KOLZA-48645 format. One record per atom (N, C-alpha, C): residue in three letters; x, y, z. Coordinates in pm, whole numbers, plus 50000, padded with zeros to 5 digits. Example, Ala and Ser with C-alpha at 12.3 -4.5 7.8 and 13.67 -1.06 7.14 Angstrom:
BEGIN
ala513194943150780ala512304955050780ala513204967050780ser512854977550708ser513674989450714ser512905000350787
//
This chain:
BEGIN
met488054829449462met488984839649415met489134838949263gln489114850649201gln489434852049060gln490834857949047asp491464856248932asp492734863048911asp492534878048925leu493574884848973leu493464899049009leu494494907148932arg494024917148859arg494924926248787arg495274937948880ile496554940448894ile497014951048984ile497984960148911ser497854973148933ser498704983148867ser499474991248971leu500784991648956leu501664999149045leu501995012448978val501745023549049val501955036848991val503135043349064gln504295042249003gln505545047349062gln505825061149002gly505575071649080gly505695085149027gly506655093849107asp506945105549050asp507825115549111asp506925126149176thr506515123449300thr505545131949370thr506045146249383arg505175155749351arg505505170049363arg505495173949511trp506405182549550trp506595186049691trp505555196049739his504755192249837his503795201149904his502845207849805asp502355200349706asp501465206249606asp500335196449574pro499335195549662pro498265185749643pro497555186849508ala497215198949466ala496505200449339ala497335195449222ala498625199049221ala499495194449112ala499635179349114asn499695173449232asn499815158749240asn498545151649196arg497405157349228arg496165151249179arg496135151349026asp496555162448965asp496625163148819asp497655153348765tyr498825152948830tyr499925144448784tyr499545129648789tyr499075125148905tyr498725111048917tyr497465107648837gly496565117248825gly495395114948740gly495775112048596ala496775119248545ala497235116848408ala497935103248396leu498695099348499leu499385086548494leu498415074748492val497325075748567val496415064348578val495335064048471ala495125075048399ala494035075748301ala494045064148201pro495215059748149pro495215048748053pro494785035248112leu494655034448244leu494305021748308leu492795019048310ala491995028448262ala490535027048268ala490095014148201gly489395005748276gly488874993148224gly489904982248207ala491154984848245ala492234975248218ala492864969448344thr492314972648459thr492904967748584thr491814966948690asp492124960248800asp491194959048912asp491604967649031leu492904970149044leu493434976949162leu494594985949121val494504998749156val495525008749124val496145013249255val497475012149265val498175015349390val499095027249369leu498845037949447leu499655050149446leu500615049949564pro501645058449564pro502595058449676pro502005064149806glu502775063049911glu502495069750038glu502515084950018thr501675092150089thr501595106850087thr501745112349945phe500885107149856phe501045110249714phe500625124549679thr500035132049773thr499715146049742thr500775155949789ser501815151149860ser502745160649920ser504195156049923gly504435143049915gly505725137549955gly505735135650106phe506725127950155phe506785125050299phe507425136850372ser506595144150447ser507055156550510ser506265159150636asn506965161550746asn506265165750868asn505595179350851asp506175187850768asp505615201250749asp504325201050667ala504095190050595ala502865189150515ala501625187850603ile501845186050732ile500715185150824ile499845197750818asp500475209050786asp499735221650778asp498755222050661gln498965213150563gln498075212450447gln497055201150459ala497045194250572ala496185182550586ala494715186250562glu494055178450480glu492645180450449glu491785172050543gly490495174350539gly489545165750607gly489025155050513met488225145950567met487655135350484met486645140950384asp486235153550402asp485335159850306asp486095169050210gly487425167450204gly488245176250122gly488415171349979pro489175178749899pro489305175749756pro490005162649723thr490955158149808thr491675145949773thr490815133549791val490015133049896val489105121649912val488105121449796ala487585133049759ala486665133649645ala487375129249518trp488635133349502trp489415129749382trp489605114649373ile490025108149481ile490315093849473ile489045085849449arg487935090349504arg486675083649477arg486265085549331gly486525097449278gly486235099949137gly487095091549045gln488385089849080gln489265081549000gln488795067048998ala488335062049113ala487845048249118ala486665046349023arg485775056149017arg484635055348924arg485105055948779leu486005065248749leu486475066748612leu487225054348563leu488035048348649leu488855037048610leu488125023748621asp486985023848691asp486265011448723asp487195001648793ala487905006948894ala488874999148970ala489005005149109val489454997149203val489805002549334val491065011049319val491105022549385val492295031049387val492695033049532thr493995031349561thr494475032549698thr495805039849701gly496075046249815gly497305053649840gly497085061549968ser498155067150026ser497975074250153ser498185089250138val497485096750225val497615111350233val497475115550379gln497875127850410gln497665133250544gln496215137950555leu495515132750656leu494105136450674leu493845140150819arg493145151150837arg492875156450970arg491505151751020thr491485146851144thr490245142851209thr490215149151349ala489165146651423ala489065151751559ala490135145651649glu490655133951612glu491675127151693glu493095131151655gly493275138951552gly494605143051508gly494755141251358val495985143351309val496285141451167val496925127751149phe496355119751060phe496845106351034phe497485105550895asn498465096750884asn498955092450753asn497995081250713arg496985084750637arg495825075950616arg495805070250475leu495815057050467leu495625050350339leu494145049550310leu493775054150191leu492385053850145leu492205042250049trp491075035750059trp490725024449972trp489375027849909ala489405032949786ala488205037849719ala487765028049612ala486525023549620ala485975013949526ala485115020949421pro484935014749303pro484155021049197pro482705023749235asp482155015749327asp480755017649366asp480565028649470gly481655035649504gly481575046649599gly481975043049741ala482135030149770ala482545025949904ala483955031049934leu484185034750059leu485475040050099leu485865034150235ala487055027950239ala487625023150365ala488945030150386his489495029050507his490805035150531his491585027450636tyr492895029150630tyr493815023650729tyr494765034850771asp494905037050901asp495815047250953asp497145040850991lys498225046250938lys499565040750959lys499815038251108arg500145025851139arg500315021951279arg501675025951334his502725023651256his504095026051302his504605039051240leu504755049151322leu505205062251275leu506725062751278phe507305069151175phe508745068251151phe509505077551246arg509895071851359arg510565079451465arg511845085951415tyr512565079251327tyr513845084151275tyr513685098151213ala512505100751154ala512255113751092ala511305122451175gly510955118051295gly510105125951382gly508625125451349glu508215115951268glu506795115151230glu505905113351354his506415106151453his505625103251574his505335115851657lys506095126551634lys505905138751713lys504745147251662arg504345145351538arg503345154251479arg502075146951434tyr502215134251403tyr501075126751350tyr500535117151455ala499275113451439ala498645103651526ala498815089751467ala498975079851553ala499175066051508ala497845058651502gly497675050451400gly496525041751393gly496665030151491arg495605022651508arg495615011651604arg495174998451543glu494324998751443glu493714986651390glu494274983051253arg494474970151231arg494824965151100arg493564964251013leu493734965550884leu492604965150792leu492764953550695cys491694946250669cys491634936850557cys490394940150475val490564940850345val489464943850253val489364932750150glu488244931950081glu488024921349983glu487864927249844leu488434920049747leu488314923949607leu488424911349522lys487384908449445lys487344896649357lys487674883849433gly487224882949557gly487454871049637gly488774870949711trp489654880649685trp490934881749754trp490744889549884arg491414885049988arg491534892950110arg492854900550101ile492804913650122ile493964922350100ile494234930350226asn495504930450269asn495924937650389asn496834949250348pro496334961750348pro497174973250312pro497904978950433gln499174982350412gln499974988550517gln500794999950455val501465007750543val502135019950498val503595019850541cys504485019650446cys505925022350458cys506595015550578tyr506825022850687tyr507565018050804tyr506925005650866asp505625003450844asp504974991250892asp505704978750844leu506354979750730leu507054968350671leu508094962350765arg508644970550855arg509704965850945arg509174958251068phe507864956351077phe507284950451198phe506514937751162pro507204926451162pro506604914051110pro505444908751192val505364912051321val504214907251399val502934913951351phe502984927051330phe501814934251280phe501474929951138cys502464925651063cys502254921350924cys501864906650913arg501874899251022arg501774884851017arg500424879950967asn500474870150878asn499304863750821asn498974851350905arg497844851550973arg497494840551063arg496504831050996tyr496454818951047tyr495564808750993tyr494424805851091asp493214804951037asp492044801151117asp491774811251229val491984823951201val491714834551299val490614843751247glu490894851051140glu489884859951082glu488934852650988arg489434841350931arg488604833250841arg488734818650883pro487654811950915pro487764797850954pro488404789450844gly489454782250881gly490124773250788gly490874780150677ala491184792950694ala491894800450589ala492794810850654met493624816950571met494544827250620met493864840850622asp494424849950702asp493844863450715asp493754870350579phe494814868950499phe494824876250371phe495624868650267asp495424872750141asp496064866550026asp497074875649959leu496904888649980leu497764898849922leu498034909350028gln499314912950044gln499684923750135gln500224935350053leu499734947450080leu500134959450007leu500964968550095phe501974974650037phe502744985150105phe502844997150012val502445008850063val502685021449991val503755028950069ala504675035449999ala505865040450069ala506465052750005asn507255059850089asn508295069250047asn509555064150113trp510245054850049trp511375047650109trp512655051950038pro513515059850103pro514685065550035pro515665054949985ser516395058649881ser517335049449818ser518445045049913ala518755053150015ala519795049350111ala519455036450185arg518165033150193arg517745020950262arg517045011250167ala517415011750039ala516765003449937ala516974988549963his518134984850015his518394970650040his517404965150143ala517134972850246ala516154968450347ala514774967150285trp514374976650204trp513084976350136trp512914963350057lys513874960549971lys513764948949885lys513814935949963thr514654935450066thr514784923350146thr513524920550227leu512984930850292leu511824928850378leu510554925650297leu510414931250179leu509264927650096leu509264912650067arg510424907450035arg510514893150004arg510284884650129ala510774889350242ala510544882050366ala509064881350400arg508344892750385arg506924892750416arg506164883150325ala506514882550197ala505824873550104ala506074858950140ile507314855550169ile507664841650200ile507014837050329glu507174844850436glu506674840450567glu505164840550574asn504504849150495asn503064850350500asn502344842250392leu503094834850310leu502514826550205leu501484834350124cys501914846050076cys501004854650003cys501774862549899tyr501034869149811tyr501634879249724tyr501854892049805val502894899349767val503144912749821val503264922449704ala502524933349712ala502644944149613ala503054956849686ala504054963749633ala504614975349702ala504894986449602val504494998649638val504725010349552val505495020849629asn506605024949572asn507465035449626asn507575046549523arg507925058449565arg508085069549473arg509495069849414val509695078549316val511015081149259val511305096149268gly512515100049226gly512895114049225gly513565118449353thr513685131549371thr514285137549490thr513265146749554asp513075145349685asp512045153249751asp512585166649800gly511725174449864gly512095187749910gly513105187950022asn513325176450084asn514375175250186asn515695170450129gly515745168649998gly516965164149932gly517175149049935leu516165141449974leu516275126849978leu515935121049842ala516755111649796ala516555105149667ala515815091949686tyr515015088549585tyr514205076349587tyr514405068649457asp514675055549469asp514895047149352asp513655039649306gly512575040849380gly511365033449342gly511425019149391asp511865010049303asp511904995749335asp510524990549373ser509474996549314ser508134991149331ser508094977249269ala507294968349327ala507344954449282ala506104946849324val505844936149251val504954925449297val505824913249320ile505774908149442ile506574896649484ile505634884849505asp505984873049454asp505104861649474asp505414854649606tyr504664844549637tyr504724837049763tyr506044829749783leu506854828649679leu508204822749691leu509264833349714gly508874845949712gly509814856949729gly510444861349599leu509864857549486leu510394861149355leu509604872849297ala510314882049231ala509654893649172ala508914889749045gln507614892049045gln506814889748924gln506974901548828val506984913648883val507354925748809val508104934748906glu509004942948853glu509774952048939glu510154964448859ala509914976048918ala510284988848856ala511554994048922his512195003348854his513435008948910his513345024248912gly514425031148888gly514515045248923gly513925055148827arg512715052948779arg512075062748691arg510565061548704glu509875071748659glu508415071348656glu507965059348572gln507055051448627gln506635039448557gln505305034448612val504455029448524val503205022948564val503255008648513leu503164999148604leu503244984948570leu501954977948607thr501454969548520thr500274961548549thr500614946748532thr500174938748628thr500404924448622thr499184917448681thr499084904348657thr497954896448704thr498414886348808leu497734886248921leu498024876649027leu497164864249007ser497784852649016ser497094840048991ser496524834249119ala495204833149126ala494564827149243ala494884812349254ser494894805349143ser495144790849147ser496574787649186ala497524795849141ala498924793349177ala499144795449326leu498504805649383leu498624808049527leu498014796549606ala496824792149565ala496164781049635ala497004768349627ala497604765849511ala498424753749495ala499664754249583his500264766049596his501444767249682his501084764649827arg499984770149874arg499584768050013arg499234753450039glu498674746649941glu498364732449958glu499634724049959arg500574727649873arg501824720249860arg502754722649979phe502724734950034phe503654738950140phe502864745750251pro502114738150331pro501174744150428pro501834748250559ala502804757150550ala503544761450671ala502634768350771met501514773650725met500604780550816met500044771150923leu500024758250895leu499494748650992leu500444746551109asp501694750851094asp502704749251200asp503064762451267ala502324772851236ala502664786151287ala502254787351434asp502944796351505asp502644799151645asp501384807751655ala500534804551749ala499334812551772ala499694824851854phe499084836051822phe499284848251899phe498104857451874glu498014867851954glu496934877551944glu497504891151915leu496924898051815leu497314911851786leu496584921151879arg497304930151946arg496684939752037arg496964953751988pro496014963052004pro496234976951960pro497414983352034
//
């Protein structure tokens, strides 16, 4: 593992306007070219979190997938964030993971937000994703997934012999300010219990449903301490994750060796 530069892009997503959001986020990330390894955008960054945005859902051959792949090439960095994407199996809240070399992976949000009726219109994903970047194993998840610690759990000697499933857990979100305390608390819990870094990006502003967002995007270290944290305004933050510090913590405090064994099922 090498040290990893990560950039959190906390923006005020335009409501139901994919083209405007591509322009908006493109301008925000342009200064990051050559200066970071990983760029993280919010959940549903082309529309805001809306059940009605399902009518605008693109396919994997649409302009937003082309845009995110183009941004990865321009920035020479991985770019990730979620959008509504239509497939033969339904419309997913799909996190895209676009690499500079053109490779593209995705994760479909597993836990749909019943409180807002997301489960009635969108299809749920089934599989967890881990991707690699500069020797780091990274587990990306979407918003409401944060509330489900079993699905988020970092296991030892399961996906990698003699090692943990992942080193960094990502969350992209549209998490309203009314539940900001839960957001901040659960991010720290995931980092502590999983002996990993957690990076989380939330939006700011007020959406078309009148919901306010404070952002509170952050990188949390393995002790549950904020390495960087944004608040209630548009902001792009870049910080470096230390591979040696993470390895030293796991050696000093090897709680993973005492963890309960279990199996994740779809």
